C-alpha positions in Angstrom: 65.3 119.8 121.4 64.8 116.8 123.7 64.1 113.1 123.2 62.7 110.7 125.8 65.0 107.8 126.6 63.8 104.4 127.8 66.6 102.2 129.3 66.1 98.5 129.8 68.6 97.1 132.3 69.9 98.7 135.5 73.1 96.7 136.1 76.7 97.6 135.3 76.1 98.6 131.7 72.8 100.1 132.4 74.4 102.6 134.8 77.1 103.4 132.3 74.6 104.1 129.6 72.5 106.3 132.0 75.6 108.4 132.9 76.6 108.6 129.2 73.2 109.7 128.0 73.2 112.4 130.7 76.7 113.6 129.9 76.7 113.5 126.1 74.9 116.8 125.7 77.2 118.8 127.9 80.4 117.1 126.7 79.7 117.5 123.0 77.0 120.3 123.0 74.6 118.1 121.0 71.6 119.7 119.4 69.4 116.8 120.6 69.4 116.4 124.4 68.1 113.5 126.4 65.2 113.3 128.8 65.6 110.2 131.0 62.0 109.1 130.8 61.8 105.5 132.1 64.0 102.7 133.3 63.1 99.0 133.4 64.7 96.3 135.7 63.5 92.9 136.9 61.5 94.2 139.9 59.4 97.2 140.6 61.3 98.1 143.8 64.6 97.7 142.0 63.4 99.8 139.1 62.3 102.6 141.4 65.6 102.6 143.2 67.6 102.8 139.9 65.3 105.6 138.6 66.1 107.6 141.7 69.9 106.8 141.4 70.2 107.4 137.7 67.7 110.3 137.3 64.9 108.7 135.4 61.4 110.1 135.8 59.6 106.8 136.0 60.3 103.1 136.5 58.8 99.7 135.6 59.5 96.0 135.7 57.7 95.4 132.4 59.8 96.2 129.3 56.7 96.1 127.2 55.2 99.0 129.2 58.4 101.0 128.6 58.7 100.3 124.9 55.0 101.1 124.3 55.0 104.3 126.4 54.4 107.3 124.0 56.9 109.5 126.0 59.7 107.0 125.4 61.0 107.9 122.0 64.2 105.9 121.8 65.3 102.6 123.4 68.6 101.6 125.0 68.9 97.8 125.6 71.3 96.9 128.3 69.7 93.7 129.5 70.9 90.0 129.0 71.5 88.9 125.4 68.6 86.5 125.4 66.2 89.4 125.8 67.6 91.6 122.9 65.6 90.2 120.0 62.1 90.5 121.4 62.7 94.0 122.7 64.3 95.3 119.6 61.6 93.9 117.3 58.9 95.5 119.3 60.7 98.8 119.3 61.1 98.8 115.5 57.5 97.8 115.1 56.7 101.0 117.0 59.2 103.0 114.8 61.6 103.8 117.7 65.4 104.1 117.4 67.4 101.4 119.2 70.9 101.3 120.8 71.6 97.7 121.8 74.4 96.3 123.8 76.7 93.7 122.3 76.4 90.9 121.3 73.5 91.8 119.1 71.6 88.7 119.9 72.0 85.4 121.8 72.5 83.5 118.5 73.0 84.0 114.8 69.2 83.6 114.2 68.5 86.4 116.7 71.0 88.7 115.1 69.7 87.9 111.6 66.1 88.7 112.7 67.2 91.9 114.4 69.2 93.2 111.5 66.4 92.5 109.1 63.8 94.2 111.4 66.1 97.3 111.7 66.5 97.5 107.9 62.8 97.1 107.2 61.8 99.7 109.9 64.2 102.3 108.5 64.9 103.4 112.1 68.2 104.4 113.6 70.0 101.4 115.0 73.4 101.0 116.7 75.3 98.2 118.6 77.4 99.0 121.7 80.9 98.3 120.4 82.4 101.1 122.4 86.1 100.1 122.6 86.8 101.1 119.0 85.9 104.6 120.0 89.0 105.4 122.1 90.9 108.4 120.6 94.0 106.1 120.3 92.1 103.5 118.1 90.4 106.2 116.1 93.9 107.5 115.5 95.1 104.0 114.5 92.3 103.9 111.9 93.3 107.3 110.5 96.9 106.2 110.2 95.9 103.1 108.4 93.7 105.0 106.0 96.4 107.6 105.4 98.8 104.8 104.4 101.3 105.5 107.2 102.0 101.8 107.7 101.5 100.8 104.1 99.4 97.8 103.1 98.3 95.6 106.0 99.9 92.2 105.9 99.0 90.6 109.3 96.6 91.3 112.2 96.8 89.8 115.7 94.1 90.6 118.2 92.9 89.4 121.6 90.4 90.1 124.3 91.7 88.4 127.4 90.6 88.8 131.0 90.9 86.8 134.3 87.6 87.3 136.0 86.9 83.5 135.8 90.5 82.3 136.3 90.0 81.0 139.8 88.8 77.3 139.4 87.2 77.6 142.8 85.1 80.6 141.9 81.4 79.6 142.1 79.2 79.0 139.1 77.2 82.0 137.9 75.1 83.0 135.0 78.4 83.2 133.0 78.9 79.4 133.4 76.0 78.4 131.1 74.6 79.4 127.7 76.6 80.0 124.6 75.9 83.7 124.7 77.6 84.0 128.1 80.8 82.1 127.2 84.0 83.6 125.9 82.9 83.4 122.3 79.6 85.1 123.1 80.8 87.6 125.7 84.4 88.6 124.8 85.0 87.8 121.2 82.5 90.2 119.6 84.6 93.3 120.6 87.8 92.1 119.0 86.0 90.7 115.9 84.4 94.0 115.4 87.7 95.8 115.9 89.3 93.6 113.3 86.4 94.3 110.9 86.9 98.1 111.4 90.7 98.2 111.2 91.3 95.5 108.5 88.1 94.5 106.8 85.6 91.7 106.7 86.7 88.2 107.9 86.3 85.6 105.1 87.2 82.3 106.8 88.3 80.9 110.1 90.0 77.9 111.6 89.0 77.8 115.3 89.7 76.0 118.6 87.3 76.5 121.5 87.9 75.0 124.9 86.4 74.8 128.5 89.4 74.9 130.9 87.4 74.5 134.1 84.6 72.0 133.4 82.9 72.3 136.7 82.5 74.9 139.5 81.1 74.9 143.0 77.5 75.9 143.3 76.7 79.4 144.5 73.9 78.1 146.7 75.7 75.1 148.1 79.6 75.0 147.8 79.7 71.2 148.4 77.6 70.7 145.2 79.4 70.8 141.8 77.8 72.4 138.7 78.9 71.7 135.2 80.2 74.6 133.1 78.4 74.4 129.7 80.2 77.1 127.8 83.7 78.1 126.8 86.6 79.7 128.7 89.2 80.0 125.9 89.0 80.3 122.1 91.4 81.2 119.3 91.3 81.1 115.5 93.4 81.8 112.5 91.5 83.8 109.9 91.8 85.2 106.4 90.2 88.5 105.5 88.3 89.3 102.3 91.2 91.5 101.2 93.7 88.7 101.6 95.2 89.7 104.9 95.8 86.9 107.4 95.4 87.0 111.1 95.1 85.4 114.5 92.5 86.2 117.3 92.6 85.0 120.9 89.9 85.2 123.6 90.0 84.1 127.2 88.3 84.8 130.5 90.9 82.7 132.5 94.0 84.6 131.4 95.7 85.4 134.8 96.9 88.9 135.1 94.8 90.3 132.2 92.2 92.7 133.4 91.1 94.4 130.1 93.4 92.8 127.5 91.9 94.2 124.3 95.1 94.2 122.3 95.9 94.4 118.7 99.1 94.4 116.6 98.9 95.4 112.9 101.8 94.8 110.6 102.1 96.7 107.3 104.5 97.0 104.5 105.8 100.4 105.8 105.3 100.1 109.5 103.3 98.6 112.3 100.8 99.6 115.1 100.3 98.3 118.6 97.5 99.0 121.2 96.6 97.7 124.6 93.3 98.8 126.3 95.0 98.6 129.7 97.1 101.6 128.5 94.2 103.0 126.4 95.6 106.5 126.0 98.7 105.4 124.1 99.3 104.1 120.6 102.6 102.6 119.5 103.8 103.3 116.0 106.8 101.8 114.1 107.8 103.4 110.8 110.4 101.6 108.6 111.4 105.0 107.0 112.8 106.2 110.3 115.9 104.1 109.6 118.2 102.0 111.9 119.2 105.0 114.0 115.7 105.5 115.2 114.5 101.9 114.8 111.8 100.8 117.2 108.2 101.5 118.3 107.5 105.0 119.6 104.7 105.8 122.0 102.1 108.4 121.0 100.2 109.9 123.9 96.7 110.9 123.0 96.0 114.6 123.1 93.6 117.3 121.9 94.7 116.8 118.3 93.3 113.3 118.2 89.6 112.4 117.5 87.1 113.3 120.3 89.9 113.8 122.9 89.5 117.6 123.3 85.8 117.4 124.3 87.0 115.7 127.5 90.3 117.3 128.3 92.7 120.0 126.9 95.8 118.5 128.5 97.9 116.1 126.4 98.5 112.8 128.1 95.8 113.3 130.7 93.7 110.7 129.0 90.2 109.4 128.7 88.5 106.5 130.4 86.0 103.7 129.8 83.0 105.9 130.7 84.1 108.3 128.0 83.8 105.7 125.3 80.1 105.3 126.3 79.7 109.1 126.1 81.1 109.2 122.6 78.7 106.3 121.7 75.8 108.2 123.2 76.8 111.3 121.2 76.8 109.2 118.0 73.3 107.8 118.8 71.9 111.2 119.4 73.4 112.7 116.3 72.1 109.8 114.2 68.6 110.4 115.5 68.9 114.2 115.0 70.1 113.9 111.4 68.2 110.7 110.4 71.4 109.2 109.2 72.4 106.0 111.0 76.0 105.7 112.2 78.4 102.8 112.6 78.1 100.3 114.1 74.6 99.3 112.9 72.7 96.1 113.5 74.1 95.0 110.2 77.6 95.3 111.6 76.5 93.4 114.7 75.2 90.7 112.4 78.6 90.4 110.6 80.2 89.8 114.0 77.6 87.1 114.9 78.4 85.4 111.6 82.1 85.1 112.5 81.2 83.7 115.9 78.9 81.1 114.3 81.6 80.2 111.8 84.1 79.7 114.5 81.8 77.3 116.4 81.2 75.3 113.2 85.0 75.3 112.5 85.8 73.9 116.0 83.1 71.2 115.5 84.4 70.1 112.1 88.1 70.7 112.9 88.6 72.5 109.6 88.6 75.9 107.9 85.0 77.3 107.5 83.8 80.2 105.3 82.0 82.9 107.3 79.3 83.3 104.6 
């Protein structure tokens, strides 16, 4: 059985989604297979080129044409955040399933409207929080649920990179708009990770800063442009279940390339993970005693969630593209069964609520409740 896919966005994430949608059927032998029906980018020539490259049957520069096409039966949104709301609402109006890249919307009001439309439509809906799908992090979640580290007492998480660490790097689309700053771009992944591994965040005390307040213009290096969004953010937080934590986000953290890192302390042990070494999970167990005291490295292998579909060799590992393939599998299975899978638009909304609360906290200089 096939389903016609319409992909909006042909950039970095658009390509990853196209590859994932093509590969999911073969990797996981899904009952529902994809037919790459139409792709939309900003120009007709560009769309035609991406259709040829990615294997789509048709191309357009008008997302409305794509969403309304009767042969396009499910929508994948990989365009800028400011476009998510309008596209998703139209897709739900036409009773079509939607997989939307994170963050769900460019603002809390966008995310609220999108989550409400998803619920009212009854259609399958997912948000592209793919990092939590690594076999190592799926294992971490299992160890937590199995009580291996006891009751969680503290969570520390970060998403740090250095793609904007050079103060002389020119201003780009990343330099303006709240949705493109560190709180809009990087924080959603780790907030979502905290929600999955620990639980809902109840309150935050945040600090948000712009380190490099101006950058040379791309068009004319002798002209200076103001940076209107944030480079660094951090906040203390309390979870609904009483656990406390700290989260850090930065796009100017020199040396960090994909610093999605978490440390979870429990009453019986602890876990550590670093996305730059994504095929390993570090486990400490208090019961091992002083003779064996210390973290031990667990290499992912076919006994761990989703690993064997990609490789039968322990320690050979999975990569970033594989996370998208697992995500595509989940989207197809949800459509085939009619049962939506995590993370839904509602989960995306919960992340947007935390981002909004952090902004309010920074402005007031005090603790703020998420809800």
